[in-house]
N, C-alpha and C positions, 0 to 999 in steps of 0.2 A: 504494500500500500504506500502511496506517495502522500507526503504532507508538506505544507509550506512552513518554512522556518526562516528566521532572520538572524543576522549577526550585526551588532552595532560596533562600528569601528571608530575609534577616537579621531576627532577632526585633524589632529596634528600627525596622524599616522598615514595620511593619504592626501595627495593634492589633485587627484583625478579619480573618476569612477573606476578606471581600470586598476589603479593602485589600491583602491578600497576593496575591490573584488579579490585581488591577489592577496591582500592582507587578511581578509576574512577567511580565505581558503587556508592560509598559513595558520591562522588562529585555530581553525577546526582541526587541522592536521596536528598541530602542536599539542592540543588538548585531547587527542585521540578520539575524535568524534565517531570513528568507526572501528575503534580498537578496544583493547581491554584495560588500558590504564589512563591516567590523566583525569580531567574534570569529570568525565562521564563514566569512569570506572569500566563498565561493561560495554561501552559504546552507546551512542544515542540511536544510531541507525546502521543498516547493513552497508549502504553506500549513499553518496550524494553527488549532486552536480550544482554548480552555481547557476541560479536562474531556473533552468530546467523547464518543467511544466508551467512554472510561474513567470517565465521570462516575458517581460513586457507588461506585467500587471502593475508595476510601479508607474509606468508611463500612462496607465489608464485610470488612475485614481480619480481624475476629474470628470470621468465619463458620466453622463446623465443616463440613468437606466442600467439595464443588465446587458452588456455587450454579447455575451454568449446566447442569451435568449433572442436577441435581435438578429444574430447570425442564423440561428435556427429558423426564425421566421423568414429571413431572406432566402435561405436554401429551400425551404418548403414551398415558398411562392414561385420559385423557379422550376421546381420538379415535383409536379403533382403525383407522380407515380412512385416517388421515393419512399422506401420503407422508413417509418418514423421510429428510430431507436433512441432519440433524445440526445444525440451528440452529432458533431460535424465530422464526417469521415475525411480521411486523407484525400480521397479523390475529390470530394466536394470542396475542400480547402484549396486544391489546385485549380479546379474548374472555375470557381468563383473568386479567385484570389484578388483580382482588381476591385470587384464590388465589395468584398469584405474589407479591404483596406480603405476604400472610400467611406464605408459605413463607420469604421473605427475613427477616422479623422472627423467625420461629421458629428459623431457623438462626443467629441472632445479628447480623444486619445492622441498620443504623440508617438512619433517614430513608427516602427513596424508593429503591426498588430500581433497578438499572441499566436494566432493561427499561421502566421507567415514565418515563424521562427523554428529553429532546430532545437527541440527540447532535450536533445542528447548531447549538445555542445557542452563539454566539461567546464569550460571557463566562463560560460554565460555571455551575455551581451553587455555593452557599456552601460545601458540604462537599467541594469539589474542592481545598480547601486545608486543611491540618491543621498543628497545632503538633507538632513531633517530640518524642516521649517514648522512653524506653528500650524500652517494650513495642511501640510503633509501629515503631521501627527494626527490632526483631526480626521483627515480622510482615512488614514490607516485604522484608527479606532472605529470609525463608522463601518468600513468594509469588513474588518476582521475583529469584531468585538469580543469573541469568545475563543479561548484556548489556543490562539496563535502566539507562539513564543519567540523570543529572541535571546541571543546570548549577549550579555553586556560584557564586553572584553575588558572594560576598566574595573568593574566590580567583581568580575569572575563569577557571574551567576546568571541563571536563566530567569527571565521575567516574561510576563504576559504583555502583549502590545499595549494594553490599557495602562501599563505603568509608565509609558513614555510621557515626558513632561517638558515644560519649557527649558529645563536644564539640559535636555538632549538636543536642543536646536544647535545646528552647526556640525553635529557629528554625522557620520555616514551610516546608512542602513543598507544591508546587502541581502537580497533574496536568495534562498537556498531551497532546492528540491531534495527532500530526504526520502529514503525508501526503507521500509521495514518489512 
């Protein structure tokens, strides 16, 4: 099972999103995120990738509505004979790629939409790390109010996203796709 996780990287540890992603990956490796020692003891997950299935989600926090539902509506409207299994297939993602991207941008998303990304890319995309602002913290808490955790690399502890506060403004937050 895949789940979303975040790593908070101190603002003075990275000057770009790529550096923040690299630092987050180093933190997870140093603390044995997938091994038997370190902060997590028995490991937090089997394996992980930066961004992964959640690549692009941080670029879509300002979206009005539910992008995934809107994409399903778009695909259903284009193909009346389509079997409705509640998700967008790889072939539909390719077939309607231009229209899905236009929808993403029209709803307020930035950069490439989540369906246009490689969820298996180990080092994620540059926009899988963001600098925390008051607006971003509010959007994170609204989108993931329950049980979504982050590792605070300064405090050396896991916290729920709802614990983010104005004290975290200016620090980096990096999305991680974990598998158990």
